[in-house]
C-alpha positions in Angstrom: 24.6 71.4 86.7 28.0 71.1 85.3 29.7 70.9 88.7 27.6 68.0 89.8 28.2 66.2 86.4 31.9 66.7 86.8 31.9 65.3 90.3 29.9 62.3 89.1 32.3 61.8 86.2 35.4 62.1 88.4 33.9 59.5 90.7 33.3 57.2 87.8 36.9 57.6 86.6 38.2 56.7 90.0 35.9 53.7 90.1 37.2 52.6 86.7 40.7 53.0 87.9 40.1 50.8 90.9 38.3 48.2 88.7 41.2 48.2 86.2 43.7 47.6 89.0 41.6 44.7 90.4 41.4 43.2 86.9 45.2 43.6 86.6 45.8 41.7 89.9 43.2 39.0 89.3 43.7 38.3 85.6 47.3 39.0 84.9 48.6 37.5 88.2 47.5 33.9 87.8 48.0 33.9 84.0 51.6 35.1 83.9 52.8 34.9 87.5 53.8 37.9 89.4 57.2 36.4 90.3 58.4 36.0 86.8 60.1 38.7 84.8 57.7 38.2 81.9 54.7 38.6 84.2 56.1 41.8 85.8 56.8 43.2 82.3 53.1 42.6 81.3 52.0 44.0 84.6 54.1 47.2 84.1 52.8 47.7 80.5 49.2 47.1 81.4 49.4 49.3 84.4 51.1 52.1 82.4 48.4 52.0 79.8 45.7 52.1 82.5 47.3 55.1 84.1 47.8 57.0 80.8 44.2 56.2 79.8 42.8 57.4 83.2 45.0 60.6 83.2 44.0 61.6 79.7 40.3 60.8 80.5 40.4 63.0 83.6 42.2 65.8 81.7 39.7 65.7 78.7 36.8 65.7 81.2 38.0 68.6 83.4 39.6 70.9 80.8 37.6 73.8 79.5 36.8 72.9 75.8 37.2 76.5 74.7 33.9 78.0 75.8 33.3 81.6 74.6 32.8 84.0 77.6 29.4 85.6 77.7 30.9 89.1 77.6 33.2 88.4 74.6 33.7 91.1 72.0 35.4 91.0 68.6 39.1 92.0 68.5 39.7 95.7 67.5 41.2 94.7 64.1 38.2 92.4 63.5 35.8 95.1 64.6 37.4 97.6 62.2 37.1 95.1 59.3 33.4 94.5 60.1 32.7 98.3 60.1 34.2 98.5 56.6 32.2 95.5 55.3 28.8 96.8 56.5 28.8 97.4 60.2 27.6 95.3 63.0 25.0 93.6 60.8 27.8 91.3 59.6 28.9 90.5 63.2 28.4 86.8 64.1 25.8 86.5 66.9 24.6 83.3 68.6 20.8 83.4 68.9 20.8 80.9 71.8 23.6 82.4 73.9 22.6 86.0 72.9 26.3 86.8 72.7 29.1 87.4 70.2 30.3 84.3 68.4 33.9 84.2 67.2 34.9 82.6 63.9 34.9 78.8 64.0 32.7 78.7 67.2 29.5 76.7 67.3 26.8 76.3 69.9 26.7 73.1 71.9 23.2 72.3 72.8 24.1 69.9 75.6 26.3 72.3 77.6 24.3 75.4 76.4 27.4 77.4 75.4 29.4 78.3 72.3 32.7 76.4 72.0 35.6 77.4 69.7 36.3 74.6 67.2 33.6 72.4 68.6 34.0 68.8 67.5 31.2 67.1 69.4 29.8 66.5 72.9 31.2 63.2 74.1 29.3 61.4 76.8 32.4 59.3 77.6 34.2 62.4 78.9 31.0 64.2 79.8 32.2 67.3 78.1 32.3 69.1 74.8 35.4 68.4 72.7 36.8 71.7 71.5 40.0 73.5 70.9 41.5 73.1 74.4 40.7 69.5 75.2 40.8 67.9 71.7 44.4 66.6 72.2 43.5 65.0 75.5 40.4 63.4 74.0 42.4 61.8 71.2 45.0 60.6 73.7 42.2 59.0 75.7 40.9 57.2 72.7 44.4 56.1 71.7 45.4 54.8 75.1 42.0 53.0 75.5 42.4 51.4 72.1 45.9 50.2 73.0 44.8 48.9 76.4 41.9 47.0 74.7 44.2 45.6 72.0 46.7 44.5 74.6 44.0 42.8 76.7 42.7 41.0 73.6 46.2 39.8 72.8 46.6 38.5 76.4 43.3 36.7 76.2 44.1 35.1 72.8 47.6 34.1 74.0 46.0 32.4 77.1 43.5 30.7 74.9 46.3 29.3 72.6 48.4 28.2 75.6 45.4 26.4 77.1 44.5 24.8 73.8 48.0 23.6 73.3 48.2 22.2 76.9 45.0 20.3 76.4 46.3 18.8 73.2 49.4 17.6 75.0 47.2 15.6 77.4 
């Protein structure tokens, strides 16, 4: 069910957060030194990116993507326009949900519901990406990209410093 999947995903997010903090302590600590101002600046930036990534992940995962309620009906203005154009035969209807489907809504086969402005179902956030959580999904991707890029730069800088130190010997 969706509730069980949400609970599992929330647990996975918390585990990822704990792992990221352990990596921060173990990797950044010895490399840059917690006592130096430079090391504390790196620690603050990396921890901030981790927090922002986790917060946007949890929000994208737990926000309703814009699911159409099963008892949805067209707006009165839209219903009048449909009557003029040929009646209820022109009304959009989802054959899987057996319910009214508003404009720009599509059926998501994974969650089994229609979602307004459905982009895709994302297994990383265990939710459909739709009109209400699209912003949080993009923020999650951005913060994760920035965190990975920053980690790569730290690893490369450590590699260059170690190579330079070994050449001096």
